[in-house]
N, C-alpha and C positions, 0 to 999 in steps of 0.2 A: 503493500500500500505506499503511496506517496502523500505525506503528511506535511503541511506547512503551518508553523505557528505564526499568527501575524500579531507583530509587535511595533508597528510602524506608526502610531498615533504622534504626531510632530511634538507634542509637550507631554503626554503621559507614557508613551511608549519608549522603545530604544533599549539596548543591552546596557547594565550598569552593574557597581559591585554591591549586589544587594541580593537577598534570598531568593526573590522571585526569579529574577533572571537565572542564578543558579539553577533552580528547580526546571525551567525550561531546556536549557542546556543540556541537563543530566538526562531529561525526558528524551532528548532527541538522541542523545548517546545510546540508551536503553533500547529504543526503538530500532535503531540501526543494528545493535547486537542482536535482536529479534527478526532480521531480513528486512525491514522495512527501509524505505526512503526517508529521511526527516531533514526540514530546513527551517530557519528562522529568517522571517522578513523584518528587515530593520535598517534604517539608514546609518545609525550610530552604533558603534559597538565599543562601550568603555569597560566591558567586564574584563577584570585582570587576575581573577584568583586564581584560573588554571587554563593551559590552552585549550582551544576548542575550535572547529570548522568556522569559516567566515560567514558571516550572516548574508542574505542575498537580497536584491534591491526590489524584486517584485514577486508576487505570485505566479508560480508556474502554471502556464495554461492547462497542463496535464495533472495539476493536483486532484488527488481523490477526496482530501478533506483539508478544509482551513479551519484553525481554532483560534480564535480571538483570545489573546493574553490578558487583556484588561477590558473592563466595561466601556472604555472609550473606544477601544479596537472593534466593538460589535457592529455599529453602524458602517464602518469603513469595510469590513469583513463582507456586511450585506451588499454592498457597492460594487466591491473588487473582486470578490472570490469569483471563479467560473461557475457557470449555471450548472455545470455536472457535478461540481464538487458538494459534498456534504460540509454543512456549515456548524460549526460547535463555538461554544464560549466555555472557558474552564475558569470558574471562580475562585479566585485565591487571596483575600476573601472578598466580601462584599464592599466594594470601593467606594465609601462614601465621601472621601476626600477627593474624589474625581466628579461627582456628580450627585445630587441629594437623593435620597431614598426614593421619593416619589417618581423622580426621573428614570433611575435605575430600573424600577419596576414597568413603567412604560416602554423602556427600550426592549427588556426582556420579553414582556408580551408580544410585542411586534416581531420581535426575533423569532420566537416560538411559533407564532402565527404563520410565519413565512417558512417555517420548518426547519429552524435552527435548533440544534441539540443544546441543552443547557447541563452543564458539569459542575460539580461542587467538590473542593478537597476536604470538607469537613461536613457533619452530620449537623450541626446547629444551622447551618446556611440553607440546608434543605428543608429543614423545619421552618424557618423564617420566611423563604421563598414561597412554602405552601400555603402560609397564611395569606398571602396576596395573590392567590390562585396561579402560582406559576410551578411549573413542574420539573424536577431537576432529579438528575443521578448523582449517586456518589463515585467520585474518582480520585483516589488517592495517587499522588506520584510514587509513593514506594520508599523504601528506605536502603542503604547500602549496607546491608545486613553483615557483610564478610569483612567490610573496612573499618567498624567500628568495634572495640574490644578493650577489655580491661587490662591495662598495663600495671596495675597495682602500685601505684606511685603515691598512695595516700599517706600523710605524715600522722605521727600520734594524735596531734592537734585537729579537731573536728574543722573540716574547711567547708566552706559554702561558696558555690559558683553561680553567676549569673550572666545574662547578656547587657551588654551595656549600648545604649543608644539614646540620643537625644530626642527621639520623637516621643510624643506624650502618650500614645497608646502603648507603648513598651513598658512605662511606669517604672523608669530607672530610680525614681525618686522612694518608692516603697523599698527598695534595696538599699538605698543610701540611709533611709530613716531606720531599717533594720540593722545596720552596721553601726549606726551610733547607738541604739539601745541594747544590742546584744553584747555580751562580755565572754570573753575568753574564748573566741572562735577565730578563725583565720577566714579571710575574704578574698576571693579572686573572680576576675571576669575577663571577657573578650568583648571586641565589638570594633566599630569603625568611630575614629576620633578618640579624644582621651578624656574621661570623668574627672571632674575637680576634686571627688571624694578619694581620701586616701584608702588605698588597697594593698594588700600584702603583695598581690602580685597581677598583672594585667598585661594582655597581648593584644596588640593593635591589629587588625586585619590578618588573623594567624593562618599558617598553612595547615593542611590537613593533619599532619605529625605534630605540629604545635598544639592544635586543638585537641587532639587523641591524648596527648600527655596532661593537658589541662583539666580535662573531664576526668581522666583517671586520677587525678591528685585530689578531687572533691568527693566529699562523703555525700553531700546534698547538693541538688541542682535546683535553684530556687527561679521559678518562671514568673515574671511578675507582670506579664501582658494582660491586657484587658479587652482587646479587640485583634485577633488573629483569625486565619482560616484554618490551616493545620500547621501548627508550631513545631519545627523541626529540631531546635537545639536542646529541648528535653528528651526527645526520643534518642538522640545521639548519645547523650550524657548518661541516660539509663543504660543503653546498649555497652558504656564504659564502666557501668557498675555504681552509678549516683542513684540514690533515693531522689525521686523528683517530687517537689513540693511546689504547688501552684496555687492561685488564687480560686477563689469559689466563683468567679465571674463565668458564668455559661458560654461566653463568647472567648475564652482566653485562649482559645487554639489547642487546648489540651484534652478536652473533651472526648476525642476519639479513643483515647488511651488511657487516660487518667481516671481512676474511680477509686472507691473506698478500698478496693483489693490491691491496687497497684501503686497509689500514691498518697500523699498527704496534701491536705487542704488547707488554706488560710483566709480569713476574712479581711484582717487588717495587719499593720505592721507589727501592733502589739501582740495580734494573736500569732503572728510568724514567730516573735521572739519566745512566747509560751510553749509553741510547738517543739522547739528546739530540746526541750527537755524530755520528751516522750517520742522519739523517732522510731519507727519500726521498718527494721532494713530488712525484714523478709519480705517487704514487698518488691524488691529490687528483682528478683528472679521472676516474679510474677508478672511484672511488667515486661520484661525482656520476653517473656513466652508471648504475651499478648501481641507486642510488636511484632514478633515473627508469624503468628498465625492469624491474626486480624488485619494488620496493615500490609505485612509482606514486603517483598522486594521490588526493585523498580522494574524489572523485568515481568514480573507477575502482573503488576498493575499497568504497565504499558501494552500488556497483551489484551487486558481487559478495556483499555481505552481503544485499540483497534476494533475491538468486537461491538464497543458502545458507537463507533463511527460507521459501522456497516448498515 
């Protein structure tokens, strides 16, 4: 199958150093390993985390399927995709920063009416769209199950890790407040840019090996986000042996794998501090098993994507 990911909106599109671009590039790689042709349409490629095939300038006329990468790409896919191609949108997550919710629902209803397929990478999005009369299917990107493993680098001092970002929805302020209140712990993080708060260790824009070492040095991975589709860092940390602790916000991006059997949850930074006295590390292998069986590998999920596009 010839699959094209459309990421060419002049403002909201293009590849850059972010998790969304990484997912699309890795999805293309997995599709190619499964024997399909896959390409990304974009005018600019600023993604530097690892080497990858060059983007292409336009949708090939023989494309079998064209997938809009963002909500802003959906109208462009409707206009530019070949009439013979299957058209789809992969929500990761519902992008209210690009257009307001009402406009998103209008665009998706028009897309579905024209025959477009709507895919979401988390269950909460499907439930939310269903409330507005929009049918969507679950489509995980999958995990690099064989590339994350426990290097057993944890020090004696309990170490808590987190993702740094200045984006409000990531809620770094919650982790910063936690660091100020919690005593006797070690704090580490990774991200783009540099946090103002003092950390025991920080890696900016880490390589895969650096990130694996960071995860393997943490006892606990704290996911503070309040608005995500499928949140990847906690899954990577879990596969490296971390106990995942996430907020109780239903849109935190962890709901597809974090439950009372596999993770700890908190409501406030004070609650997060209290939680540190009663952590249940027996949940770590349960999380790892769920990630392997429910979420699965990239190849498994790209095979599902191909079936959804037929």
